[in-house]
C-alpha positions in Angstrom: 241.3 220.0 -112.5 239.2 222.7 -114.2 235.4 222.3 -113.9 232.8 224.4 -115.7 230.2 225.4 -113.1 228.1 227.6 -115.4 228.0 230.3 -112.7 225.7 233.3 -113.0 227.3 236.4 -114.7 227.2 238.4 -111.5 229.2 235.7 -109.7 231.7 235.4 -112.6 232.2 239.2 -112.3 233.0 238.8 -108.6 235.6 236.2 -109.4 237.1 238.4 -112.1 237.2 241.4 -109.7 238.8 239.4 -107.0 241.1 237.1 -108.9 244.8 237.3 -107.9 246.8 238.5 -110.8 250.5 238.3 -109.5 252.6 235.2 -109.9 253.6 234.8 -106.3 253.1 231.5 -104.5 251.6 229.8 -107.6 252.5 226.4 -106.1 250.0 227.0 -103.3 247.0 227.4 -105.7 245.1 224.2 -105.4 243.7 222.1 -108.2 240.0 222.2 -107.3 237.5 219.9 -109.0 234.8 219.9 -106.3 231.4 218.9 -107.7 228.7 220.7 -105.6 225.4 219.0 -104.9 223.9 222.4 -105.2 225.4 225.3 -107.2 224.3 227.7 -104.5 227.0 226.4 -102.2 229.6 227.7 -104.6 227.7 230.9 -105.3 227.3 231.7 -101.6 231.0 230.9 -100.8 232.3 233.1 -103.6 230.0 235.9 -102.6 231.1 235.8 -99.0 234.9 235.6 -99.8 234.5 238.4 -102.3 233.1 240.6 -99.5 236.1 239.7 -97.2 234.1 237.4 -95.0 235.3 234.1 -93.5 233.6 230.9 -94.5 233.0 227.9 -92.2 232.3 224.6 -94.1 230.2 222.3 -91.9 229.3 218.7 -92.7 230.0 215.0 -92.1 233.4 213.5 -92.9 234.1 212.7 -96.5 231.6 215.2 -98.0 234.4 217.1 -99.8 234.9 220.1 -97.5 238.7 220.2 -98.2 238.1 219.8 -101.9 235.5 222.6 -101.7 238.2 224.9 -100.1 240.7 223.9 -102.8 238.2 224.7 -105.5 237.7 228.2 -104.1 241.5 228.6 -104.1 241.5 227.6 -107.8 238.6 229.8 -108.8 240.1 232.9 -107.2 243.6 231.9 -108.4 244.5 232.5 -104.8 247.3 230.6 -103.0 246.2 228.9 -99.8 248.1 228.1 -96.7 246.7 225.3 -94.5 246.5 224.3 -90.9 245.4 220.8 -89.7 244.1 221.1 -86.2 244.6 218.7 -83.4 244.8 218.7 -79.6 248.5 219.4 -80.0 248.0 222.6 -82.0 249.6 225.5 -80.2 250.6 229.2 -80.9 253.8 228.1 -82.6 251.9 225.9 -85.0 249.8 228.9 -86.0 252.2 231.8 -85.8 255.7 230.4 -86.2 258.7 229.9 -84.1 262.2 231.3 -83.3 265.3 229.4 -84.3 269.0 229.9 -84.4 270.7 230.8 -87.8 273.9 232.3 -89.1 274.4 235.6 -90.8 277.9 236.7 -91.8 279.2 233.9 -89.7 277.4 235.3 -86.6 274.7 233.3 -84.8 271.4 235.1 -84.8 267.8 234.4 -83.8 265.4 234.2 -86.7 261.6 233.9 -86.7 260.2 231.3 -89.0 256.6 232.3 -89.9 253.8 229.9 -89.5 250.7 229.5 -91.8 248.7 232.3 -90.1 251.6 234.8 -90.3 252.5 233.7 -93.9 248.9 234.0 -95.2 248.4 237.4 -93.6 251.7 238.8 -94.9 251.1 237.5 -98.4 247.3 238.3 -98.6 246.3 234.7 -99.4 243.6 232.3 -98.3 244.1 230.4 -95.0 242.4 227.0 -94.7 241.9 225.7 -91.1 240.8 222.0 -91.2 238.8 220.5 -88.3 239.0 223.7 -86.4 236.9 222.2 -83.5 239.7 219.7 -82.9 241.9 222.4 -81.5 242.1 223.2 -77.8 239.6 226.0 -76.9 242.4 228.0 -75.2 244.4 228.1 -78.5 241.8 229.5 -80.8 241.1 232.9 -79.2 244.5 234.0 -80.6 242.6 234.1 -84.0 239.8 236.4 -82.9 241.5 239.5 -84.1 242.5 237.8 -87.3 238.9 236.8 -88.1 237.1 240.0 -87.4 237.1 243.4 -89.1 240.5 244.3 -87.6 242.4 241.5 -89.5 245.3 242.0 -87.1 247.1 239.9 -84.5 250.0 240.5 -82.1 252.6 237.9 -82.7 253.4 236.5 -79.2 256.9 235.5 -80.2 258.0 238.9 -81.7 255.6 241.3 -80.1 254.9 242.8 -83.5 251.4 243.6 -84.7 250.6 241.9 -88.0 247.9 243.4 -90.3 246.7 241.2 -93.1 247.2 242.4 -96.6 244.2 242.6 -99.0 243.1 239.2 -100.3 243.5 237.5 -97.0 240.5 235.3 -96.1 239.9 232.4 -93.8 238.1 229.2 -94.8 237.6 226.7 -92.0 236.1 223.2 -91.9 234.3 221.5 -89.0 233.0 217.9 -88.3 230.5 218.2 -85.5 230.0 215.5 -82.9 233.1 213.5 -83.5 235.3 212.1 -80.8 238.0 214.7 -79.8 236.0 217.7 -81.1 234.6 220.5 -78.9 231.8 223.0 -79.6 233.1 226.2 -81.2 233.0 229.2 -79.0 230.1 231.4 -80.0 232.4 234.4 -80.4 234.5 232.4 -82.8 231.6 230.9 -84.8 230.0 234.4 -85.2 233.1 235.5 -87.2 232.1 233.1 -90.0 229.5 232.7 -92.7 228.4 229.0 -92.3 227.8 226.8 -95.3 226.5 223.3 -94.7 228.0 220.7 -97.1 225.8 217.7 -97.7 226.7 214.3 -99.3 226.7 214.0 -103.1 224.1 211.6 -104.5 222.4 210.5 -107.7 223.6 211.9 -111.0 226.1 214.3 -109.3 227.8 211.4 -107.5 227.8 209.4 -110.8 229.4 212.3 -112.5 232.1 212.5 -109.8 232.9 208.8 -110.0 233.1 209.0 -113.8 235.3 212.1 -113.8 237.6 211.4 -110.8 238.1 207.6 -110.6 239.5 204.9 -112.8 236.2 203.0 -112.8 234.7 203.2 -116.4 232.0 200.5 -116.3 228.7 202.2 -116.1 226.8 199.3 -114.6 229.3 199.2 -111.7 229.2 202.9 -111.3 225.4 202.9 -111.0 225.6 200.1 -108.3 228.1 202.2 -106.3 225.8 205.2 -106.5 223.0 203.1 -105.1 225.3 201.6 -102.4 226.2 205.1 -101.4 222.5 206.1 -101.0 221.9 203.1 -98.7 225.1 203.8 -96.6 224.0 207.5 -96.2 220.5 206.4 -95.2 221.8 203.9 -92.7 224.1 206.5 -91.2 221.3 209.0 -90.9 219.3 206.4 -88.9 222.3 205.7 -86.6 222.9 202.2 -87.9 226.3 203.1 -89.2 228.9 205.8 -88.3 229.3 208.6 -90.8 232.7 207.2 -91.7 230.9 204.4 -93.6 229.0 206.9 -95.7 232.1 208.9 -96.6 232.2 209.9 -100.3 236.0 209.9 -100.1 235.9 206.2 -99.0 233.5 205.4 -101.8 235.8 207.1 -104.4 238.6 204.9 -103.1 236.5 201.8 -103.5 235.6 202.8 -107.1 239.3 203.3 -107.9 240.2 199.9 -106.5 237.3 198.3 -108.3 238.8 199.2 -111.6 241.4 196.4 -110.9 240.1 194.2 -108.1 236.6 192.7 -107.4 234.0 195.1 -106.1 233.4 193.4 -102.7 237.1 193.3 -102.0 237.4 197.0 -103.0 234.6 197.9 -100.6 236.3 195.8 -97.9 239.6 197.6 -98.2 238.2 201.2 -98.7 235.1 201.1 -96.4 234.5 198.1 -94.2 237.9 197.7 -92.7 237.9 201.3 -91.5 234.9 200.7 -89.2 235.6 199.9 -85.6 232.6 197.8 -84.7 232.0 194.3 -85.9 228.2 195.0 -86.2 228.9 197.9 -88.7 231.3 195.8 -90.7 228.8 193.0 -91.1 226.1 195.6 -92.1 228.3 197.0 -94.9 229.3 193.5 -96.0 225.7 192.4 -96.2 224.9 195.5 -98.3 227.8 194.8 -100.6 226.5 191.2 -101.1 223.1 192.5 -102.3 224.7 194.6 -105.0 227.8 192.7 -106.1 228.6 189.0 -106.8 
């Protein structure tokens, strides 16, 4: 999805200078479509990536961090490999693994590259989602990848890999969630940090109108107001941030184009919440806006 961001001329020049021009890995160029609550978020990310710096997107769940990264891939026309972090993430998940194969009817050992190896060798973007979900002992492997050296010794082949020009890392982090750990300072210092807030007001309305099937303006306005109340309640600790997720709201708007609003909210938002108290809170809010 192409979006006109009306970026300053200097930023457009940076994009032109750093846009990938070959046709390799076109299928890994993402669609984009992120609507920033503040244009400076895009300007700062484009500036940092153009200078070869890594970008860490920080914010609550459902604020569009992954879509932001995909939009940067689209704007630079740069393919993007991805890693979804978890406690099970290990060196093989990052770098690749050895496997048995056949060449000229002979059995040989081949190395299958992982996302880090692939992105470095191809000179593309690498997106690391929920980087603070990974075990702390796994991430130091990336230190050399993320600093000025842009190199790593592959522990499975013992070969030194140096990233080709164009390689950049974009990571995302949800702070304070169950299963996450604070990022090591040495790792965090290798990033430029961009805080991603929730969309609201006219920008959220534009997002609903452009990216959902809901085409009734009265209902769209009600969902925007509902979102404001959910975000406010989450900021006061009355609800978990999951309840205020813009991603969940978008799902509710899509469903609302076919089924009644309150049922759409139930399926997309309420039933995802673990506590009865939170479910009742959201249901009461929905009752005040929708019949």
